[in-house]
N, C-alpha and C positions, 0 to 999 in steps of 0.2 A: 369407440374406438378411445382409449384413456389418453387423458391432456398430456403430454409432457409438463414435465413438473421442472423448476430451475432454481436457482438459491445463489443469492449476492448478498454482498454486506450492503448497508442505506450509506455510505462514508460520500460526501458531494464527489470527491473524486471518482465515484462508481458513477456518479447518476447519466452523465453520457450513453456508458455501455447499458443502463435499461432503461431509459426514458420511452424507447421504441415499447415496451413488453410493459409498462405502464399508464402510458397512454399515446402511443402512437400507431402506427397500423400494426404492430403487433398484440395489441390488447386484448384480451380476452383469447389470447392465441393460444397461450402457456400457463402455464402455474406457478405464478414469481413466487418466491418465496424470502423475505428480507429478514436480518439481523441486524444489529450494529456491530457483531463479532463478525470477521472474515473467517474467523477460526471453525464459526458455528456452521459455515458452508462449507467448509470440508468435511466435517463429522457426519454433515447429512450426504455428501458425495461417499465418501470412505464407509457409510453403512449401506450406501445404494438404494439411498430412500431419490434420489435425486436423477434425474438425468445427466443431468451437466448443472456445473457449480463453476461461479468466479471465485474463486481459490488464493491462497498467498502461493506461491512457486515454489516453495521447498515441499509441498505437499504433491508434490508429480513423485519427488524419491517416495517418496513415505505410502501413499496412498497404490495398492493393487492395480496391475490392469486399468488403467485411467490412459487417455490421449489429450493433447495438446490443441487448442482451438486455433488453427493458425492466424494469422494479419493483427490479431486483436489481445490488446494487453493493457493492462495501467504501468506505466514504467516513467522513466525518465531519462532523456538524454544528456541533460547537464545536472541541472539544480531542482529538486523536487518537491521542498519548501515544506512536505507533511507530516516526512518521515524524518525524524531528527533524534541527536542525543542531545538535551541540557543539560549544562552545570551552572553552579551557582557562581562563575567566572574565572573556574583553571578551566588550563587546558587539559585535553582529555592523555596524555601522557604525566600529566599529575593526577591522575584518578583511581580513587583505592575500592570503593564502593558504585556500584550500579545497580539503579532500579528500573526493572523492566515492565513495558506494559507489553503483558501475553495475548493482545489480542490480533497479533500478525506475527506467527510463527515466522516466518520469511525475514524482518524486519529483528527478530531477537538470533535471528543466527545468522544475521551482516554485521551486527553491532561485534559477536564472540568473534567471528572472523575478522573485524578490523582491530580489535585489540589484539589476539593473538599473535595473526601474520602481518597485518599494517604495524603495530604498536608495538607489539613482540613482546607481551605482559599480561598478564591473566586479570580483572578484579575479581573480587565478591559480587555475586551476582542473590537480586532477592527480586520477587516478584508483587507487582500492588494492581489495582483500579488509576486508571490514566487521571490522575488527581495532581497538577504538577507540585504543589505547596505541600503536600503531604508526602510525598514520594522523594522529595527533595527534605523531607525534614532530620533525617535521618542516614542519608546518601549524597555520594558528592554530584551524583550524574543521574540523569532519567533518560529513557527512553521512550517516544513520545509517536504516536501515529495517528494518522487522518485529522478530521477535523481539531482535535484537542493541539496536535501538534501547527494546526495552520494559525493558530491564533494565537503564537508565541511571532513576533513580529522577527526580520532577520538583524535587527537591531539590537533586538535583545531581551525587548520591551512587551509585555501580555498587550493585545491588539487592547481589550478595555483599556487598558489605561495610554495609551495614546490616544485615544478619542474624548479623553477628559480633558486636554489640554492642547492647545495651540502649538506648544514647544515640544518638540521632536524627541526630547528626553527630557522625561516629564521628574521632578523631584520624591521618586519611592522608591520602597527596598526590593523590587520586584527585578531589578534588572540582571537576566541571567545572562550567559553566553550560549551561543545555538552553532550546534553542525551539522548539516544539512549530510545525511547520509548517502543519497547520489552524488550530490557533489564530492562525498570524503572518499567512494569506492572511481569515482571518475580518477579522482587525484591520483591514486595510486596504482588505478592500472590500465588510464585510457578509454573504460568503455561505459556505457551505458547501464540500465539496471534495470531490469522487469520484476517489478515486485510482486503482480496479482497478473492471472490468464483463467479465463474460462479452461476448465476440463471439462470430460465425458467418460462414463466408468464405457470400457470397450466391448461390456455386453449389451450396451445402449445406445454404441454408435450411429447404428442405424435412425436412429430417432431424434440422437441429438446430431445427426449431420443434415436432417431437413431443416433447422435451424440455422435463418444464416445473420450471425452476430458479427460480421464485416456491414453489412447493411441496418441493422440495429444502430450500429457504434455510429455511422454517419448520420443517419438518420437525430440521434440525440445530438449530438458536435452541431447539425443545423438547428437547433435548439436550445442554445446555451441560453439566452436572453430568458426564456421559461423556466432553465434549468433552477438559475440564479435567483430568480423572484420567489421558487421556490424554498429556497434556504436564507433569503433575506434575515427572519427572526433568529434564526439559529446561529448565524457566522457571520462576526459584527466587522465585518470587511467592503471597504469602497466597493461601489460594484463592480469599475474597471481593474481594478486589483486580483476582483476574483474572476473575472471572464480572462486574465491575460493567466492568472494559475490554472485554469481548466486547459485555455487553448495553446498555452506557451511551455510552462513549467510541465503536467503531466501531458505525456505524447500515449496517443490510444494505440497507435501501431508499432511494430517491432521490425527497427532496419539492422542494416546488420553489425553494427557497436551493440547494438541491445542484446542482439541471441549471443555474440561471441561473448559477451557481462556473461548473459544466462549460463552460459556453457562453464568460466568461469568460475560463478561462484559457486554450481555444482560441485565442482570437482572439488574447489575451496570447502565446503562443505562437508565433503565427505571424506577429505582426508582428517580432519578437526573432531570427525565423530561424529557429527548431526545431524548426520542420515547411515540410514545405512547401505544405499545404494547409489550409481553416479552412473542410474537407465540413459541412454542415450535419448534424444530428444523425438517422439514418435507425434506425427500431429494426425488430427481428423480427417480421412475424406483424402488421407494418403496412399 
């Protein structure tokens, strides 16, 4: 019998959803493909090379014949911290150029919705790899996602600069202005936001339906201390702050506000030509 294949990105905020498959009760039962970019998992799903994948939610409207895995997500009810727009001090209404980290197409579409629908104008867009210094060298604003975004403190400084001094505002040239995208979305809509979900190919629904993604999530959340230790050398955050991020900022379950936010996001993405379809939500095993 063929081992089911699943794919996910290796950001720290996906770790609670995949811990069980790497170290827990699901270890060895499934083939897990890891990649730094969420867009890569979407590519594997669209090519029918995996049974299920944890992918940016916008891909639900772009990949044909996929189903959403219910209950489980990477989202935020209020503030996410790891998906943000960063400027050199300007307010978003004064931005003229935005450089996009294209690792997650959901966040790219959300950025365009914020400027078009909420702020009422269209900046010039560029694309680049997620290096903030290079991104802002010739642009007013940068979209960062995942761990690179998490390393920019809410105060606007790089975390690495804050750790070099006891002064909460070091005298460096690295101060930025950080706009949390989930917080910005909620400010305009009143809803939470879903960034990524497990999705399964409709033709492989029977195989994917045998995977208990909710139980895997719960097992991962019960091992946050181990997850944090795995990332200590990569993410320079105090342990308590990192745990707060994974347990409070990120929501791994969808509530009513987040589902309504997802439906509105799809509606606005379709209205703005960011996806061809606005397919209603269809779930695995329903």
